[in-house]
C-alpha positions as CSV (number, residue, x, y, z in Angstrom):
1,M,0.0,0.0,0.0
2,P,1.5,3.4,-0.9
3,I,2.6,5.5,1.9
4,A,1.4,9.1,2.0
5,P,4.2,11.7,2.0
6,D,5.1,13.4,5.2
7,P,3.8,17.0,4.9
8,D,6.8,18.2,6.9
9,F,9.3,16.8,4.4
10,A,7.4,17.0,1.1
11,A,8.8,19.3,-1.6
12,R,6.7,22.4,-2.2
13,I,6.3,24.6,-5.2
14,Y,6.8,28.4,-5.1
15,V,6.3,31.1,-7.7
16,E,9.3,33.4,-7.9
17,S,8.5,37.1,-7.2
18,W,11.0,38.4,-9.7
19,S,9.5,39.6,-13.0
20,P,10.2,36.8,-15.6
21,E,12.2,39.2,-17.9
22,Y,15.0,39.3,-15.3
23,G,15.4,35.5,-15.3
24,A,15.3,34.0,-11.8
25,P,17.3,34.6,-8.6
26,L,18.0,30.8,-8.5
27,D,19.3,30.1,-12.0
28,L,21.1,26.8,-12.2
29,S,22.0,27.2,-15.8
30,E,25.4,25.6,-15.0
31,E,26.1,22.2,-13.3
32,S,25.1,21.9,-9.7
33,E,28.6,20.8,-8.8
34,P,31.0,23.6,-7.6
35,A,32.8,25.3,-10.5
36,A,36.0,25.2,-8.4
37,P,37.3,23.6,-5.3
38,V,35.5,24.9,-2.2
39,H,36.9,24.8,1.3
40,P,34.1,25.5,3.9
41,E,36.1,25.5,7.1
42,V,37.9,28.8,6.6
43,E,36.4,30.8,9.5
44,T,35.1,27.9,11.7
45,S,34.3,24.2,11.5
46,D,31.1,24.9,13.5
47,W,28.7,25.6,10.6
48,R,25.6,27.4,11.9
49,P,24.0,30.8,11.2
50,I,26.0,33.9,12.3
51,R,24.3,37.1,13.2
52,G,25.7,40.2,11.4
53,V,27.2,43.0,13.5
54,D,27.7,46.6,12.3
55,L,31.4,47.1,13.2
56,N,31.4,50.6,11.7
57,V,34.1,49.6,9.2
58,A,33.0,52.6,7.0
59,S,31.3,55.9,7.4
60,E,30.4,55.8,3.7
61,V,29.3,52.9,1.5
62,A,29.7,53.1,-2.3
63,F,27.5,50.8,-4.5
64,V,28.8,50.2,-8.0
65,D,26.6,48.7,-10.8
66,G,26.0,48.8,-14.5
67,V,23.2,48.3,-17.0
68,R,23.3,47.2,-20.6
69,R,21.0,46.8,-23.5
70,I,21.0,45.7,-27.1
71,E,19.7,48.6,-29.3
72,A,19.7,46.9,-32.7
73,R,20.7,43.7,-34.5
74,I,23.0,44.3,-37.5
75,T,24.0,42.1,-40.5
76,V,26.8,42.9,-42.9
77,D,26.2,41.0,-46.1
78,D,29.7,40.3,-47.4
79,P,29.8,39.2,-51.0
80,V,32.4,36.5,-50.3
81,D,31.8,35.6,-46.6
82,G,28.1,36.0,-46.6
83,P,26.1,37.4,-43.7
84,V,28.1,38.6,-40.7
85,P,26.1,39.2,-37.5
86,G,26.5,42.2,-35.2
87,I,24.8,44.4,-32.6
88,M,24.6,48.0,-31.6
89,A,24.6,48.1,-27.8
90,A,25.1,50.4,-24.9
91,F,26.1,50.1,-21.3
92,G,26.2,52.5,-18.4
93,V,28.2,52.3,-15.2
94,G,28.2,54.4,-12.0
95,A,28.1,54.5,-8.3
96,V,25.8,55.6,-5.4
97,Q,27.7,56.9,-2.4
98,W,25.8,56.6,0.8
99,Q,27.1,58.8,3.7
100,R,25.7,57.0,6.7
101,D,26.3,59.6,9.3
102,I,24.2,62.3,7.6
103,P,22.5,60.2,6.1
104,R,22.6,61.1,2.4
105,S,23.1,59.3,-0.9
106,T,24.4,60.8,-4.2
107,F,25.2,59.5,-7.7
108,S,28.8,59.7,-8.8
109,D,31.1,58.7,-11.7
110,L,28.2,58.0,-14.1
111,S,29.2,57.1,-17.7
112,V,27.6,55.6,-20.8
113,E,29.3,53.9,-23.7
114,R,27.8,52.8,-27.0
115,M,29.3,50.4,-29.5
116,V,28.8,48.4,-32.7
117,V,30.2,44.9,-32.2
118,M,30.6,42.7,-35.3
119,A,31.5,39.0,-35.5
120,R,34.4,37.5,-37.5
121,G,36.7,40.4,-36.8
122,Y,34.7,42.8,-39.0
123,N,34.7,46.5,-38.1
124,A,31.7,48.8,-38.8
125,D,33.0,52.4,-38.4
126,M,30.2,54.5,-37.0
127,S,32.1,56.9,-34.8
128,R,29.2,59.3,-34.7
129,L,25.5,58.7,-35.2
130,G,24.0,62.2,-34.9
131,N,24.9,63.2,-31.3
132,L,25.8,59.6,-30.3
133,R,29.5,58.5,-30.1
134,V,29.8,54.9,-31.1
135,S,33.0,52.8,-31.0
136,A,33.6,50.0,-33.5
137,E,34.5,46.7,-31.9
138,S,34.6,43.0,-33.0
139,V,34.9,39.4,-31.8
140,P,36.7,36.7,-33.7
141,G,34.0,34.1,-33.5
142,D,30.8,33.5,-35.5
143,D,28.4,32.8,-32.6
144,P,25.9,35.6,-31.9
145,A,26.2,34.8,-28.2
146,D,29.8,36.0,-28.4
147,L,28.6,39.5,-29.1
148,L,26.6,39.7,-25.9
149,S,29.5,38.2,-24.0
150,H,31.8,40.9,-25.3
151,L,29.3,43.6,-24.2
152,Q,29.1,42.0,-20.7
153,R,32.9,41.8,-20.3
154,R,33.2,45.5,-21.3
155,M,30.6,46.5,-18.8
156,R,32.2,44.3,-16.0
157,A,35.6,45.7,-16.7
158,A,34.3,49.3,-16.4
159,E,32.5,48.4,-13.1
160,Q,35.7,46.8,-11.7
161,S,37.8,49.8,-12.7
162,L,35.4,52.2,-11.0
163,A,35.1,50.1,-7.9
164,S,38.9,50.0,-7.5
165,G,39.1,53.8,-8.0
166,L,36.6,54.3,-5.2
167,I,38.5,52.5,-2.5
168,S,39.6,54.9,0.2
169,S,39.9,55.1,4.0
170,G,36.6,55.0,5.7
171,R,34.7,53.8,2.6
172,L,33.2,50.4,1.9
173,V,32.7,49.5,-1.8
174,V,30.0,47.0,-2.8
175,A,30.1,46.1,-6.5
176,D,27.3,44.2,-8.2
177,G,28.3,40.7,-9.5
178,R,31.3,38.5,-9.0
179,N,34.5,39.9,-7.7
180,H,37.5,39.7,-10.1
181,E,39.8,41.7,-7.9
182,V,43.1,39.9,-7.3
183,G,44.8,42.4,-5.1
184,P,44.2,43.3,-1.4
185,R,41.6,46.0,-2.2
186,P,38.5,45.2,0.0
187,I,35.8,45.3,-2.7
188,V,32.8,43.3,-1.7
189,G,31.2,41.5,-4.7
190,F,27.4,41.3,-4.4
191,V,25.9,38.3,-6.2
192,K,22.1,38.3,-6.3
193,T,21.6,35.5,-8.9
194,H,22.7,32.0,-8.0
195,Q,24.1,30.1,-11.0
196,V,26.3,27.6,-9.2
197,M,25.7,25.7,-6.0
198,Y,29.1,26.2,-4.1
199,L,28.2,24.1,-1.0
200,N,27.0,20.6,-0.5
201,G,25.3,18.6,2.2
202,E,25.1,20.0,5.7
203,H,26.9,23.1,4.7
204,R,24.3,23.9,2.0
205,S,21.4,23.2,4.4
206,V,22.6,26.0,6.7
207,I,21.7,28.5,3.9
208,G,18.1,27.7,4.2
209,E,18.2,28.1,8.0
210,L,19.4,31.8,7.8
211,R,17.1,34.5,9.1
212,A,17.3,38.2,8.0
213,G,20.6,39.6,9.1
214,E,22.3,36.3,9.4
215,R,25.1,34.7,7.3
216,T,26.9,31.5,6.8
217,P,30.5,31.2,7.9
218,L,33.1,32.1,5.3
219,F,34.1,29.5,2.7
220,L,36.9,29.6,0.2
221,I,36.2,29.4,-3.6
222,D,39.6,28.4,-5.0
223,T,39.4,29.2,-8.7
224,R,42.3,29.0,-11.0
225,F,42.7,32.8,-11.5
226,V,41.0,34.4,-8.5
227,A,40.6,32.9,-5.0
228,R,37.7,34.4,-3.0
229,Y,36.3,34.2,0.5
230,S,32.5,34.1,0.2
231,W,29.4,33.9,2.4
232,Y,25.7,33.7,2.0
233,L,23.3,36.1,3.8
234,R,19.6,36.6,4.0
235,L,18.3,40.1,3.3
236,A,14.7,39.6,4.5
237,D,12.3,37.0,6.0
238,L,9.5,36.5,3.5
239,P,6.7,34.2,4.6
240,W,5.7,33.5,1.0
241,G,9.1,32.5,-0.2
242,H,11.1,29.2,-0.5
243,S,14.2,28.5,1.7
244,W,16.5,30.6,-0.6
245,T,14.2,33.5,-1.1
246,G,16.0,36.7,-0.1
247,I,19.4,35.0,-0.1
248,V,22.4,36.7,-1.7
249,R,26.1,35.8,-1.8
250,C,29.0,38.1,-1.1
251,E,32.7,37.6,-1.8
252,V,36.1,39.4,-1.3
253,P,39.5,38.5,-2.7
254,T,41.6,36.3,-0.4
255,A,44.4,38.8,-0.5
256,V,42.5,40.9,2.1
257,G,43.1,38.2,4.7
258,V,40.7,36.2,6.8
259,D,40.3,38.7,9.6
260,T,39.4,41.5,7.2
261,A,37.0,39.2,5.4
262,V,35.3,38.3,8.6
263,E,34.9,42.0,9.5
264,L,33.4,42.7,6.0
265,A,31.1,39.7,6.3
266,D,29.8,40.8,9.7
267,S,29.3,44.4,8.6
268,T,27.6,43.7,5.3
269,T,25.3,41.1,6.9
270,A,24.1,43.8,9.3
271,L,23.9,46.7,6.8
272,L,22.6,45.2,3.6
273,P,19.2,44.0,5.0
274,T,18.4,47.6,5.9
275,L,18.7,48.5,2.2
276,A,16.6,45.5,0.8
277,S,14.0,46.5,-1.8
278,E,10.3,45.7,-1.4
279,R,8.1,43.6,-3.7
280,H,5.6,46.3,-4.6
281,I,8.4,48.7,-5.7
282,D,11.1,46.6,-7.4
283,P,10.5,43.5,-9.6
284,R,13.7,41.9,-8.2
285,A,13.0,42.5,-4.5
286,P,14.5,42.0,-2.0
287,Q,17.8,41.2,-3.7
288,N,18.0,44.4,-5.8
289,L,19.1,46.8,-3.1
290,V,17.4,50.2,-3.0
291,P,20.5,52.3,-3.9
292,I,21.4,49.9,-6.8
293,S,17.8,50.1,-8.1
294,A,18.0,53.9,-8.1
295,L,21.4,53.8,-9.8
296,E,20.0,51.5,-12.6
297,R,17.1,53.8,-13.3
298,E,19.4,56.8,-13.5
299,L,21.8,55.0,-15.8
300,R,19.0,53.9,-18.1
301,R,17.8,57.5,-18.2
302,R,21.3,58.7,-19.3
303,M,21.4,56.0,-22.0
304,G,18.5,57.8,-23.6
305,D,15.7,56.5,-25.8
306,R,16.4,53.2,-27.5
307,N,14.2,54.2,-30.4
308,L,16.3,57.4,-31.1
309,A,19.5,55.3,-31.1
310,H,17.9,52.8,-33.5
311,R,16.7,55.6,-35.7
312,A,20.2,57.1,-35.9
313,L,21.5,53.8,-37.0
314,L,18.9,53.4,-39.7
315,G,19.7,56.8,-41.0
316,A,23.4,55.9,-41.3
317,V,22.8,52.5,-42.9
318,H,20.3,53.9,-45.4
319,G,22.7,56.4,-46.8
320,R,22.2,59.6,-45.0
321,R,25.9,59.3,-43.9
322,P,28.6,56.9,-45.0
323,V,29.4,53.7,-43.0
324,G,32.7,52.0,-43.5
325,V,33.1,48.3,-43.1
326,Q,36.4,46.5,-42.9
327,G,36.5,42.8,-43.3
328,G,37.8,40.4,-40.7
329,S,41.2,38.8,-40.8
């Protein structure tokens, strides 16, 4: 006779609160196995939730983020090589500086770049489209996905450069996305989308036990190029969510040392939940922090109307101004 499942242990179904166009906060598009060796007993062997503590490591917090968009798909029809794919795209990068003692937040270092990226090493020279400055760039491959990867790498490099430039005494820098810093600069990478499960077994189960303002102990992600100390924390307790709802992961380069990493983990675990967004305001709540959400809106405003950029491109392509194309090597 079949046994009825125990309701306390049965799997449950939840609908993610994020708007579908942003993907999902739990996006296991890669294998569930760790992408690199992971060492969980960096801070302690006693794995249980740790309450965050505001250690006043900084009187000012700078949040760094970027936004990107594809404005048009392009095809160069080469008489010998055939159709060559490309995109016109833009990205914006900037920071929000939060002065905690006032308190006050201001935008800083906002910039927008626009480019035409072609496959197979082709170059489409469109240095100006009306009032728009456009760089000509290329990728060697033929896969259209390489075009988007190039755009993403350019944006991440600009974010990392800005984050490194904002490091100063009394300031904590939190940069959206994975941390590619290799030096001792204490930049905290803020990862709100989970693509890899870095922990297993009893260590992973601790993540689901976290309450708002709590974190896991530090663990080491030992990649080939950049080793990072990392920790999971919960931004908010949401009764309608699954066990990972409101969970984000932070990381710092191992070059900062374990003691500094613990201080940053304690401080961010106390501070970041106070900046969590709410479901009725942000489609990626609570993971998209309030200052980051405001920064994204301002960057999109500065990128301008997508339709105007598209119209300028059409005007160039249809002969209102010359467009030079150089073949790939």
